[in-house]
N, C-alpha and C positions, 0 to 999 in steps of 0.2 A: 428261680432269683438266680439261681445257678444255667440254668440251660439260657438265661436270654445273655449274660454273662459270655458262657461259652459262644452263643450265637453272633456275639456280636466280635469276640475273636477270631472267629471262624471268618465272618466278614470281614474283617478288617487286614486277616491274612488274603484273601482273596483276593480283595483292592490294593496290597501291594504289592502282591505278583502282577496283578494285569498291571498296575502302577510299573513295576521294572520292565515288561513287556512294552510299555508304551515307550518308555525310555530308551529302551534298545530298538527299536522303529524308529524312532524322532532319530536316533545317533546317525542308524541307517541310509535315513534321508538324510540328513548332513553331509553324510560323504558323497550319495549317488549326486547331488547337488553341486559339491565340489570338483566334482571326475567329471560332469555336464558341462558344467563353468570351464575346468581346463577344456575339455574337448573343443566346446563353441569357442574359445579363445584361440586354437589352434586351428582352425577350420576358418575363423576368421582373418587369421593371420595367414594361411597359404594362400586366400583369393586376396587378400592387397599385394602378395607377393608377386601375384601375375601365376603366369603357367608353370613354373620352377622358380628354384631358389639359385638357380646355378646364375652368377651375375653375368653382364655381356664381359666380352674379352680385354682384358687391358692388360697395359703392357706395362706397370709397374706396380707396386704395393701400393693399395690406396688411403688405407689409415690402417691404424692399429685396432686389433677389436676391442672390447672391454673388456674380454676374459682373456687374456695373455698367456693363463693354466689353459686354456679349450686350444686355442692355437699353437702350445708345445706339442700336446697329445695328438690334435689335428694331425702333425706331422709324423706321428709316430705310429700313426693305424694303418693295416697288411691293405694291399690292394683292393680286396673282398672287402674288408673293412669300408673303406670309400665306396666302394660300389654301393654296399646296402645305406650308407651314407647319405650318397646322392637321393637315390630312392625313400628314403623317408624322409628329407625336405622335401620332397614332391606331395610325398603323402599315402604314400604303397603301404599296401594293408601287408601284414608279416607273410601272409601266402601268395600274394606278386611277389613280393622278394623270393618268397622258396622256390615257386618254380621260373622265376628266369635265375637267380643263379645255380638251381639243378643241387639246393641243398634240405635239408628238412626243415621244417618249424621251429623242433628245439633249437638246429644251428644259428636260423635265424633269430632267436630270442638271447641266445647268449651271444651273439655278434652285438647284437642291438645293445646287452648289456656293459659288455666290451667294449662300444665305443663311449658308451656314459660314463663309464669307469675313467678311461682314457682323458676323456674333455672336462672329468670332475664336475658333472651335470647330474643334479637327482632325476630327473625327468624325461619321457620322451618329449613335450614341447621342451623345455630348456634346453636340451640337446641341439632340434633344430634351432633354436632363436643362438646359440653357439653355434650351429655349425654353419648358419647363415653368415653371423659375420664374418668366420673363419675363410668363407667363399671371396667374401668383399675385402678381404685382405692379403691376396694370394693374387698375382698375374696365370695366365692359365700356364706359361711354361711351368711356374713352380710348381704347380698341382700336379703336372706331368711327369715331375721331376718327383717330388713327396710322395706321389701314387703307384708309383713302380709302371708309370705308363699309360695310365688311365686315364681320359680328355675329361677337365672339368664339366664338359656339359656331357658327357657318355649318357647320363638314362634322361635327359633332355631329348636326342638326338637316336638315342637306342634305335635300331631298325635292326630285328631276325636273323637277317640275311648275315651281319657279323657278329652274330652271335660266337661264334665257335674261334676266331681269335679274339674276344675277348676273355672265352671259357681259360685257351691255354694263358692267357695274365696273369687269371686265377687262380690257375696251376704252381706256376713257381712261386717258391717258399720267395718270403721276404723276412 
């Protein structure tokens, strides 16, 4: 009888351990699905936005963005941060940004964190949405002034033969 009870207790312990493992796997799956949903939504949003998030040239402010805090932070970004922001809105990967700007992946990650902090948004997707609203809220002339000389369509019209011109812009302290 004692052996049967001990055997049952051991089996219960084993089942509890398996249940704990299944719960952990279940939570990991839920997290993965959430991540996939965010990535899918970002992809759908980029596709719906066309070839990029930079708006057509406008002569004046079209409308205030829903997140005015983001617009305030937007105007405080450095020239290099504006370049990163444009590339992120297009959907560029960190390694592409790193290569184009001639910085390390770690630097790109820090810059992305800095942009999110300035815009006061929690995720990369929220950042892209806030940036899109900011781009739609300023004229090209206002953007050039705010970005330290970077055109609002810099990423969209990037051409490697002008690389040195913009590398000089990035080197300026702001």
